[in-house]
N, C-alpha and C positions, 0 to 999 in steps of 0.2 A: 558318212563322215567326210568332211572336206579335208583332203590330204594336206592342204596348205595350212591347216589349223592344228596339225599334229604336233606333238612335242618335238619330234625330230626336225620337222620343217621350221619350227620356231627357233630351234637351236642354231640351225644353219643360217636363217634369214634375219634373226633378231626379232624380238617381240615389241611391236609398236601399236599403241592403241588406235592410231589413225590409219593403220594399214599401209603407211608409207615407209618403205624400207630403204629409201635413199638417204644419203648423207650430203649435207649442204655446207660448203666451205665459203665463208665470207672473207673477201680480201679488203682490208681497210688500210689504204695509204694514209700516213699521218705526217704532219709537220707542224709542230707547236699546237698540239691538240690535247694538252694536259687536262684542261677543264672539260672538254667535250667527251673525251674517251670513256670515262666511267658511266656517263649517261647513255651513250649509244650501246655500250656493252650490256648494261643492265636491261635496256629495252630489247636488244636482240635475244638475250637469254630468256626474257619473259615470253616473247613471241614463240620461240622454238619450244620452250617447255609447255606452253599452253596448247600447242599443236602437235605435241609428242613427236618432234622431229629430231633427228641426230644431226649435230652441228659442230663446227669449229670456227674460230675467227683467226685469220692470219693477219697480224699487224705488221705492216711494212713501214718502219719509221726512218726518215731521212736525217738522222742525227740531230733531232730537235734540241735546241738549247734550253727549252723551258721545262725539261724533265718528263717529257711524254714517255720515254722508255722506262723510267722508274715507276710511273703509274701503271704501265702495261705489265711490268713484272709483279706489282702488287695485285693486279687483277687476276693474273695467272694463279697466284696463291689462293685467291678467293674461289674462282670458278674451276680451277684445275688446269694444269699445264697441257692436258689433252684438248682443252677447249680454247684456251687463249695461247696462241703461239706467236711469240715475238721474233721477227726476222728483220733486224735493222740493217741499214746500209750506211756507208761511210759519209755520205753527204746528200745534198739536195739534187737528185738525179732525174727528176721528172715523173709525171703521173703514169705515162705509158710504160716506162721501164719498171715502175713499182708493181704494176699488175703482172708483168712478165716474171719478176722476181718472186712475187707472192705465189704465183701459180705453181712454181717448182715445189712448194711445200704443202699444197692442198691434197688432202687424202679423200675428199668427197667426190661423188660422181656428178654433182652439180656445183657450180661456182656462182656466187652472188658478188657483184661489184657495186660499191656504194661509197658515198662520202662519209667521213668520220665526224663531220662538224654538225650533225643533227639536221642537216638540210633534207635528208632522206629519212623518212620515218619507217622503222621496221614493220609497222602494222600492215604495210602493203605487201610484204613478202608472202603471206599465205595466199593472197590473190594471184600473185605471180605463179605460185606453185599450182594452184587450182587450174589456171588457164593452160599452163604447160602440160599438165597431166590430161586435161580434157582433149587436147589436140596434138599431143606429143610434139610440141614446138621445140626447135633447137635453141631458140632464144626467146625470152620475154623481156621487153624493155618498158620502163616506166615513161609516161608521157605527161607533160604539163599542159599539152595543147589539144587534148581530146576530152569530150564529155562522157564517152562510154568506152568500154574495152573493145578491142578488135582482135577476134570476134567477140560477140556480146558475152558478158559474164555478170551474173547476179551479184548484187552487193557492192558494186563500185560507185564512186562518186565522181563528179566532174573534176578534171585536173585543173591546176592553177598555181600561181606563184604569189607568195606573201613575203613582205619585207623589202621588196625592191622598189626603187623609185622609178618614175616614168622612163628616164633615160636608159636604165639598165634593161627594163622590159622591152623597150624599143630595139636595143642592140641584140637581145636574145631572139626576138621575133624576126628581126632582119636577118640574122645569121642563119636561122632555120629556113627562112624563105629563100635566101640565096642558095643554100645547099640543096633544097628541095627542087628548085627550078633548074639548077645546073646538073645535079647528080641523079635526081629521081630515085631516092633511096628506098621508097616504099614505107617509111615510118614518119610520124608526125613530129617527133622530137629528136633530131639527129645529134644535138649537143648535150643530151641528157647523159647521166653517168650512173644510173640506177638500173641494173640489169641482172637477169638470171640466164646463165648459159649451161648447156650440157658441157661437162668438162672437156670431152673429146673435141667438141666443136670449137670451144675457146682455144684449145691448144692448136688446132689447125689454123684458125684465122689469125691468131696472134703471131704465128711464125711468118706470115705473109705481110703483116702490117709494118709499114716503114715509118710512119709518123710517130712523134712523141709529143708529150705535153697534152694540151686540150684538143688538138686535132686528132689525137689517137682515137677518141670515142667515135668521132665522125667516120674515120676510115674503117673502123671495125664494122659498122653497119653497112657501109658501101661494099666492103669485101664480102660480107655475109650474103648480100643480095646477089653479087656476081657469082658466088660459089653455089647458089641455089638453096641456101639454108632457109628454113621457115622461121618467121618472126611474128610473135603476138605482142599486143600493146595493152597495158593497164594504165588508166589515168591515175596520177599521183598529185598530191599537193606538195609543192616545194617551198620550204621555209628558209629564209636567209639565216646564215649561221648565227648561233647564240653567242659564242665567245670567239674572240680572235678577229683577224682581218681577212677579207677576201683576198685570194691569191691571183685573181683575174685582173690583168692590167692591159695597157695599150699594146705591149709587145705580143700578148696572147691573141689579141684581136687581129693584129697584122698577120700573125702566124696562121690564124684560122683562115683568113682570106686567101693566103698563099696555098694553104692546104686544099681548099676547095678547087682551086685551079689545077693543082698537081693531080688530084684524084680524077678530075674531069679529063685530063690529057693522058692518064696512065692506066685507069681501071676500066 
């Protein structure tokens, strides 16, 4: 008899059809995502249920005027307050600090960060988990700019971007090329924001990260490499947001360029 299949072991570890006894916490920063939030939550629930995974979603809303918090409260009544955890803030305080805030309320041993605007499809999460478990990676990051996973993983499709005009694709490619040339981070998509972390690893890196806003994601990967953490990559398809307006503007582009230089001189 396998001792890990005994009734006592199942009582202590929990019974999971997939054999995965980990808990996955998803941090969703939101600002004016009233229309997108029900879609992304439904898809996350579907993916986690189909793969017999234990999960929770931490919604960090920056006082959205469109009623995002009301929608989040309704979703908690549907899926359960243990699954949908609303942790709002007083105002629009930035993406980086939203992750820091959300991490304080995560009860899982793995943390997934992603956009709430449906740009990141939850269907890739099982691939992130499979790659992490196969190699015990500290971090798995989604990439728009690889055709295959690194290391190789069955069932992946080439990454890509849909819904962007040529100018925005050029800006994104240029930003990644600049960062790769200057910083050599070891990943193909430094500006991506769809990642799976061991919670302890995220807690360590995030305490050292100085940047806020969109530079935050870049610095996290640069810090991870400097600290010796292992990183795997899974190709993803990125789709431009369905509802609402993009929050990336000229100020963020300038901030990004400054951030590359700061990391080059300090990390």
